[in-house]
C-alpha positions, -999 to 999 in steps of 0.1 A, spaced: -59 63 698 -95 74 693 -85 90 660 -70 59 645 -86 43 615 -70 10 624 -91 -10 648 -67 -29 670 -68 -67 665 -105 -72 673 -111 -97 701 -148 -102 699 -163 -125 724 -154 -155 703 -117 -146 704 -118 -137 740 -137 -168 751 -129 -196 728 -109 -219 750 -85 -241 731 -70 -270 750 -42 -269 725 -40 -238 705 -144 -362 605 -176 -359 610 -198 -340 585 -216 -309 598 -243 -314 572 -229 -284 553 -236 -284 516 -207 -272 496 -177 -255 510 -164 -219 515 -143 -223 484 -173 -223 462 -195 -253 468 -231 -255 454 -247 -238 484 -222 -210 485 -228 -200 449 -265 -197 456 -261 -174 485 -244 -142 475 -211 -142 457 -192 -136 489 -164 -160 483 -147 -149 451 -129 -172 427 -110 -144 410 -96 -112 423 -117 -93 397 -147 -101 418 -134 -81 447 -144 -45 452 -115 -20 455 -130 -3 486 -148 -16 516 -162 0 547 -144 -27 568 -117 -52 559 -110 -81 582 -76 -96 579 -77 -133 586 -103 -158 575 -102 -182 605 -130 -185 631 -119 -152 648 -120 -132 616 -152 -147 604 -168 -141 638 -156 -105 636 -173 -101 602 -205 -114 616 -203 -90 646 -194 -59 625 -223 -67 601 -248 -69 630 -235 -35 644 -233 -19 609 -260 -36 588 -253 -15 557 -215 -19 558 -196 -35 529 -172 -59 545 -144 -81 531 -126 -109 549 -92 -114 534 -76 -148 538 -41 -156 525 -49 -193 518 -64 -199 484 -80 -232 492 -105 -230 521 -120 -264 514 -90 -283 529 -94 -297 564 -67 -283 587 -59 -274 622 -65 -295 653 -94 -294 678 -108 -264 696 -129 -263 728 -155 -236 729 -164 -225 764 -197 -213 777 -192 -176 768 -178 -186 735 -209 -206 727 -232 -177 737 -212 -154 715 -215 -178 685 -252 -182 691 -256 -144 690 -234 -139 660 -246 -169 639 -274 -191 652 -270 -213 622 -233 -220 630 -243 -226 666 -269 -251 655 -244 -271 635 -221 -273 665 -249 -286 687 -260 -310 660 -225 -325 657 -223 -328 694 -253 -351 694 -236 -374 669 -205 -381 691 -201 -414 709 -231 -423 731 -209 -432 761 -177 -417 774 -152 -423 801 -121 -404 814 -88 -419 823 -65 -399 846 -29 -409 848 -1 -393 868 31 -412 863 50 -394 890 23 -401 917 14 -435 904 -22 -426 898 -42 -445 871 -80 -443 874 -108 -444 850 -142 -428 857 -174 -429 836 -184 -397 820 -166 -365 811 -137 -348 829 -147 -327 859 -141 -295 839 -169 -302 815 -194 -312 842 -186 -282 864 -194 -258 836 -227 -274 828 -237 -275 864 -228 -238 869 -239 -222 837 -264 -247 822 -242 -251 791 -214 -276 785 -183 -266 765 -183 -281 730 -153 -295 712 -150 -297 675 -123 -295 647 -110 -259 641 -118 -261 604 -154 -272 611 -161 -241 631 -144 -220 603 -167 -236 577 -198 -232 597 -192 -195 602 -181 -190 566 -212 -206 551 -235 -184 572 -219 -150 563 -246 -125 557 -253 -105 525 -228 -78 520 -198 -97 533 -172 -110 508 -149 -138 518 -117 -133 496 -93 -162 497 -58 -160 482 -52 -124 493 -21 -120 515 -17 -85 530 19 -75 528 16 -39 541 -8 -11 549 -8 27 551 -31 48 571 -41 82 556 -44 113 577 -77 122 560 -92 88 568 -90 53 555 -64 26 551 -48 12 520 -38 -24 520 -10 -38 499 -20 -72 486 6 -96 473 4 -98 435 -27 -78 433 -40 -42 433 -43 -22 464 -75 -25 484 -88 3 507 -111 4 536 -124 29 562 -115 5 590 -93 -26 593 -98 -54 618 -68 -76 626 -76 -113 631 -44 -126 617 -30 -146 645 -1 -145 669 22 -127 644 -4 -101 634 7 -76 608 -22 -54 618 -12 -53 654 25 -46 645 15 -18 623 -11 -3 647 10 -3 679 45 -12 668 42 -46 685 71 -70 684 68 -108 680 51 -125 709 73 -135 739 78 -172 742 59 -184 773 80 -215 779 57 -243 766 57 -260 732 25 -277 720 20 -305 695 -15 -314 684 -33 -335 658 -66 -348 647 -70 -385 644 -96 -413 639 -103 -430 672 -117 -460 652 -147 -465 674 -172 -492 665 -209 -482 665 -221 -479 701 -186 -482 716 -172 -459 744 -148 -430 738 -120 -428 764 -105 -394 770 -71 -394 786 -54 -368 809 -18 -379 813 8 -362 833 44 -373 826 77 -362 841 79 -330 821 49 -331 798 11 -334 797 -8 -354 771 -45 -354 766 -71 -363 740 -107 -354 735 -135 -362 710 -141 -335 684 -169 -352 664 -182 -386 653 -152 -405 640 -127 -378 649 -107 -368 680 -77 -346 689 -46 -353 710 -24 -326 725 11 -328 740 25 -298 759 60 -297 772 80 -270 791 113 -263 773 135 -235 760 125 -214 730 128 -236 700 139 -206 679 172 -206 699 182 -239 684 170 -232 649 134 -244 652 104 -225 639 80 -206 661 50 -223 647 42 -247 619 4 -247 624 -2 -230 591 16 -258 571 -9 -281 554 0 -314 538 37 -312 546 46 -348 553 82 -341 562 72 -316 588 46 -339 602 70 -368 605 95 -346 622 70 -333 647 57 -368 655 92 -380 660 97 -352 686 66 -363 704 77 -400 705 111 -389 717 96 -369 746 74 -398 757 99 -426 750 112 -430 786 77 -436 799 61 -449 767 53 -484 780 32 -469 808 13 -444 788 -23 -450 777 -27 -475 749 -27 -464 722 -4 -437 735 -4 -418 702 -32 -427 678 -20 -432 642 -26 -423 615 -31 -386 624 -31 -353 606 -7 -328 622 -22 -294 627 
């Protein structure tokens, strides 16, 4: 309600309009959000010890992904004097993770308004992708297999209509670009997992942080994903309803020689869709989506996207993908599944 001190999970333009088709090139970023050389020279906003954190902030953003960081940028622009903290449960923010993300026209405009520097890095990386591209469209049921020069129709239509073309990049590159451009007065606090919160009748919210002292804030912004603790606390929300489609995704090295052409695939199988797209020079993303029953009904997890460096989980997921495509595997694009890859 209007009197609540908990801002419902804030869907700033970036969250509303980042279009992920699946939801390693360098961006010329010096250092990393976990405390690289450049970061230490620009405000101690990323703490290496809990003692560095204040005990009270005007606004606490829960979640240090692109959405939470964009929210911090937006709040700071709206409230220039506010003291803001971004709490992220992962301790190491320097590890590449996640798959690719496609930022649509409105998302690009939002990022440009929130962080021109981050937007500039996105555009700069786009210019370093393969100089030539083609798109292969395969429909195994209809017997279609055609290759056309250029990008998929989706990309060209957006550029023609809006004067901007959607940009694709690794999820973690967008996170890093936004993190390294956080303004003065915004602290990025890794290693703080929020386990609970209490809203006070006289104003303010106390956050219980695992293994640490309580932090407090006048307002809390939830950017903590599908299974948001903030949303659950604020509106009593239950877990998201399974929509009927599972998605596997991974970054991989397309192993392109200098000056060679990148081929994007759009493959429609009997009961699945597979695609790949370039995310940066020397890096691309593939995505498989399949309609099936809720995996939790047969003992599977709802999501393993937060798991980093788990070889066993990665091997299991890739085995699932190969099993899905096995019946039609000889007819799928070659290579059908680029290896080695890093599962998101």
